[in-house]
PASEBA-1860 file (N, C-alpha, C; in nm, 3 decimals):
! residues 104
1> MNDLRKEQ> -1.963/-10.818/-1.162/-2.101/-10.890/-1.228/-2.237/-10.844/-1.108 ~ -2.218/-10.823/-0.977/-2.303/-10.806/-0.888/-2.360/-10.669/-0.946 ~ -2.310/-10.575/-0.971/-2.374/-10.435/-1.019/-2.456/-10.462/-1.127 ~ -2.419/-10.555/-1.246/-2.491/-10.601/-1.362/-2.637/-10.645/-1.282 ~ -2.626/-10.722/-1.210/-2.733/-10.787/-1.128/-2.832/-10.660/-1.088 ~ -2.789/-10.576/-1.017/-2.845/-10.466/-0.968/-2.925/-10.356/-1.088 ~ -2.849/-10.380/-1.171/-2.890/-10.286/-1.297/-3.035/-10.371/-1.348 ~ -2.996/-10.506/-1.375/-3.092/-10.594/-1.419/-3.243/-10.551/-1.342
9> VALLRFEK> -3.214/-10.572/-1.212/-3.343/-10.543/-1.129/-3.425/-10.419/-1.133 ~ -3.311/-10.329/-1.137/-3.347/-10.192/-1.155/-3.483/-10.188/-1.275 ~ -3.389/-10.230/-1.399/-3.462/-10.224/-1.527/-3.587/-10.279/-1.537 ~ -3.584/-10.406/-1.446/-3.720/-10.491/-1.458/-3.824/-10.418/-1.356 ~ -3.795/-10.304/-1.253/-3.883/-10.253/-1.177/-3.907/-10.130/-1.264 ~ -3.848/-10.064/-1.345/-3.893/-9.960/-1.457/-3.991/-10.042/-1.530 ~ -3.937/-10.130/-1.595/-4.055/-10.185/-1.713/-4.189/-10.224/-1.657 ~ -4.195/-10.253/-1.512/-4.322/-10.257/-1.424/-4.415/-10.132/-1.452
17> QIAGLAAT> -4.306/-10.033/-1.408/-4.375/-9.886/-1.377/-4.422/-9.850/-1.532 ~ -4.360/-9.874/-1.636/-4.379/-9.848/-1.770/-4.528/-9.896/-1.791 ~ -4.559/-10.034/-1.757/-4.675/-10.103/-1.778/-4.766/-10.030/-1.693 ~ -4.775/-9.997/-1.573/-4.869/-9.935/-1.465/-4.922/-9.805/-1.570 ~ -4.816/-9.726/-1.608/-4.823/-9.599/-1.680/-4.932/-9.640/-1.808 ~ -4.912/-9.718/-1.876/-4.970/-9.746/-1.992/-5.115/-9.807/-1.932 ~ -5.118/-9.878/-1.837/-5.293/-9.872/-1.757/-5.349/-9.770/-1.741 ~ -5.284/-9.701/-1.683/-5.353/-9.570/-1.632/-5.362/-9.465/-1.754
25> LAAGAVVA> -5.282/-9.495/-1.848/-5.312/-9.383/-1.949/-5.440/-9.446/-2.042 ~ -5.450/-9.583/-2.063/-5.553/-9.666/-2.107/-5.690/-9.608/-2.033 ~ -5.664/-9.610/-1.937/-5.818/-9.576/-1.854/-5.861/-9.408/-1.879 ~ -5.773/-9.328/-1.892/-5.771/-9.200/-1.910/-5.834/-9.173/-2.017 ~ -5.777/-9.250/-2.173/-5.841/-9.262/-2.281/-5.988/-9.262/-2.295 ~ -6.059/-9.309/-2.215/-6.187/-9.316/-2.217/-6.254/-9.203/-2.168 ~ -6.203/-9.135/-2.082/-6.236/-9.011/-2.033/-6.202/-8.891/-2.139 ~ -6.099/-8.906/-2.178/-6.052/-8.789/-2.282/-6.152/-8.794/-2.415
33> KGVDGKLH> -6.187/-8.900/-2.461/-6.279/-8.941/-2.558/-6.410/-8.893/-2.528 ~ -6.473/-8.910/-2.415/-6.589/-8.869/-2.356/-6.610/-8.719/-2.338 ~ -6.495/-8.666/-2.292/-6.487/-8.515/-2.291/-6.502/-8.440/-2.438 ~ -6.421/-8.517/-2.524/-6.419/-8.452/-2.667/-6.553/-8.443/-2.750 ~ -6.651/-8.565/-2.700/-6.759/-8.557/-2.732/-6.871/-8.477/-2.684 ~ -6.840/-8.445/-2.544/-6.931/-8.363/-2.505/-6.899/-8.222/-2.546 ~ -6.766/-8.187/-2.546/-6.736/-8.032/-2.577/-6.729/-8.031/-2.749 ~ -6.752/-8.127/-2.812/-6.735/-8.121/-2.943/-6.602/-8.065/-2.996
41> ASQGGEAY> -6.488/-8.121/-2.945/-6.361/-8.088/-2.927/-6.285/-8.198/-2.989 ~ -6.143/-8.185/-3.024/-6.076/-8.313/-3.041/-5.917/-8.309/-2.966 ~ -5.912/-8.210/-2.879/-5.788/-8.181/-2.825/-5.773/-8.273/-2.726 ~ -5.834/-8.362/-2.638/-5.796/-8.457/-2.550/-5.785/-8.573/-2.641 ~ -5.833/-8.602/-2.731/-5.812/-8.733/-2.820/-5.681/-8.694/-2.878 ~ -5.652/-8.589/-2.908/-5.485/-8.551/-2.990/-5.398/-8.588/-2.887 ~ -5.397/-8.522/-2.774/-5.331/-8.524/-2.668/-5.305/-8.650/-2.597 ~ -5.392/-8.719/-2.621/-5.393/-8.892/-2.545/-5.321/-8.946/-2.658
49> AQIEAAVL> -5.344/-8.941/-2.797/-5.257/-9.010/-2.910/-5.116/-8.973/-2.872 ~ -5.094/-8.839/-2.840/-4.931/-8.801/-2.842/-4.897/-8.863/-2.710 ~ -4.952/-8.866/-2.626/-4.892/-8.948/-2.500/-4.902/-9.074/-2.492 ~ -4.972/-9.142/-2.571/-4.989/-9.295/-2.614/-4.861/-9.325/-2.704 ~ -4.827/-9.244/-2.782/-4.726/-9.281/-2.874/-4.567/-9.252/-2.776 ~ -4.573/-9.155/-2.678/-4.449/-9.122/-2.607/-4.433/-9.277/-2.509 ~ -4.534/-9.307/-2.468/-4.529/-9.431/-2.380/-4.497/-9.550/-2.458 ~ -4.543/-9.563/-2.568/-4.514/-9.656/-2.668/-4.371/-9.688/-2.671
57> HLAEVTSN> -4.292/-9.548/-2.721/-4.208/-9.544/-2.763/-4.065/-9.568/-2.610 ~ -4.121/-9.525/-2.522/-4.036/-9.540/-2.419/-4.042/-9.691/-2.391 ~ -4.136/-9.761/-2.388/-4.152/-9.903/-2.394/-4.049/-9.968/-2.481 ~ -4.041/-9.916/-2.585/-3.995/-9.999/-2.706/-3.805/-9.941/-2.679 ~ -3.786/-9.833/-2.618/-3.652/-9.837/-2.593/-3.606/-9.903/-2.483 ~ -3.697/-9.896/-2.395/-3.677/-9.986/-2.254/-3.651/-10.142/-2.289 ~ -3.752/-10.188/-2.378/-3.700/-10.304/-2.425/-3.596/-10.367/-2.492 ~ -3.538/-10.261/-2.576/-3.416/-10.268/-2.645/-3.302/-10.249/-2.531
65> VHETLNVK> -3.290/-10.190/-2.439/-3.207/-10.168/-2.332/-3.200/-10.293/-2.239 ~ -3.303/-10.350/-2.242/-3.295/-10.504/-2.164/-3.238/-10.592/-2.264 ~ -3.281/-10.617/-2.383/-3.203/-10.703/-2.449/-3.052/-10.673/-2.493 ~ -2.986/-10.545/-2.488/-2.852/-10.526/-2.469/-2.813/-10.540/-2.349 ~ -2.878/-10.500/-2.235/-2.825/-10.551/-2.135/-2.776/-10.685/-2.091 ~ -2.898/-10.788/-2.149/-2.843/-10.926/-2.115/-2.766/-10.979/-2.214 ~ -2.747/-10.928/-2.331/-2.631/-10.951/-2.413/-2.499/-10.942/-2.360 ~ -2.470/-10.817/-2.290/-2.378/-10.760/-2.209/-2.331/-10.869/-2.097
73> ALEAGARV> -2.450/-10.896/-2.016/-2.427/-11.014/-1.909/-2.383/-11.134/-1.956 ~ -2.437/-11.182/-2.084/-2.363/-11.321/-2.136/-2.240/-11.286/-2.178 ~ -2.201/-11.201/-2.259/-2.074/-11.152/-2.299/-1.983/-11.174/-2.170 ~ -2.013/-11.097/-2.040/-1.931/-11.094/-1.924/-1.931/-11.233/-1.847 ~ -2.018/-11.327/-1.906/-2.022/-11.450/-1.852/-2.128/-11.424/-1.718 ~ -2.188/-11.345/-1.685/-2.267/-11.345/-1.581/-2.401/-11.421/-1.588 ~ -2.462/-11.471/-1.484/-2.586/-11.521/-1.490/-2.709/-11.419/-1.551 ~ -2.773/-11.427/-1.608/-2.887/-11.358/-1.645/-2.996/-11.372/-1.586
81> LEAAGGGL> -3.076/-11.281/-1.494/-3.187/-11.308/-1.405/-3.305/-11.411/-1.497 ~ -3.373/-11.486/-1.409/-3.471/-11.565/-1.464/-3.589/-11.519/-1.423 ~ -3.709/-11.556/-1.503/-3.829/-11.505/-1.499/-3.899/-11.558/-1.344 ~ -3.858/-11.677/-1.303/-3.918/-11.734/-1.195/-3.867/-11.675/-1.066 ~ -3.746/-11.596/-1.070/-3.690/-11.537/-0.958/-3.693/-11.379/-0.972 ~ -3.797/-11.330/-1.060/-3.845/-11.187/-1.069/-3.741/-11.121/-1.161 ~ -3.685/-11.226/-1.261/-3.586/-11.168/-1.356/-3.657/-11.115/-1.484 ~ -3.607/-11.179/-1.575/-3.662/-11.158/-1.705/-3.788/-11.146/-1.714
89> PKEKTSEV> -3.854/-11.044/-1.810/-3.990/-11.053/-1.825/-4.041/-11.153/-1.958 ~ -4.163/-11.221/-1.939/-4.194/-11.292/-2.015/-4.222/-11.268/-2.156 ~ -4.253/-11.124/-2.144/-4.299/-11.054/-2.289/-4.193/-10.927/-2.283 ~ -4.159/-10.884/-2.401/-4.099/-10.767/-2.401/-4.206/-10.634/-2.372 ~ -4.149/-10.575/-2.268/-4.216/-10.417/-2.248/-4.313/-10.377/-2.357 ~ -4.276/-10.317/-2.468/-4.344/-10.290/-2.555/-4.427/-10.376/-2.600 ~ -4.422/-10.494/-2.591/-4.558/-10.587/-2.629/-4.648/-10.561/-2.539 ~ -4.614/-10.567/-2.389/-4.698/-10.548/-2.295/-4.772/-10.405/-2.283
97> VQSILGLG> -4.718/-10.311/-2.338/-4.773/-10.178/-2.353/-4.868/-10.159/-2.475 ~ -4.815/-10.249/-2.569/-4.916/-10.238/-2.680/-5.040/-10.311/-2.679 ~ -5.043/-10.397/-2.575/-5.143/-10.492/-2.536/-5.251/-10.403/-2.447 ~ -5.170/-10.332/-2.347/-5.258/-10.277/-2.247/-5.342/-10.140/-2.328 ~ -5.281/-10.101/-2.426/-5.327/-9.977/-2.479/-5.413/-10.021/-2.594 ~ -5.411/-10.171/-2.629/-5.493/-10.176/-2.740/-5.477/-10.175/-2.856 ~ -5.334/-10.173/-2.900/-5.296/-10.132/-3.002/-5.219/-10.285/-3.098 ~ -5.234/-10.394/-3.009/-5.144/-10.498/-3.076/-5.211/-10.623/-2.994
END
């Protein structure tokens, strides 16, 4: 069960990194759109959209992994980490990333 808790903590850290990546990506979107406007091109915006979709997909997969890990922990009788102790996120990673990217 100790290994399971280590996995939960590692997953939570990874989820925070994904949220940070989404924030960086959202800031970069403004620059990409500005460059496209100045250059009369659309490659920056298109590249941003593809990266945005990839980060959102990563967040959704991570949310699913977290849910699965929690179910396995409960099945094994392990105590699931709680939000107050740095455990379970209050929101799904995919929902946080959508919000940061302005998609939901």
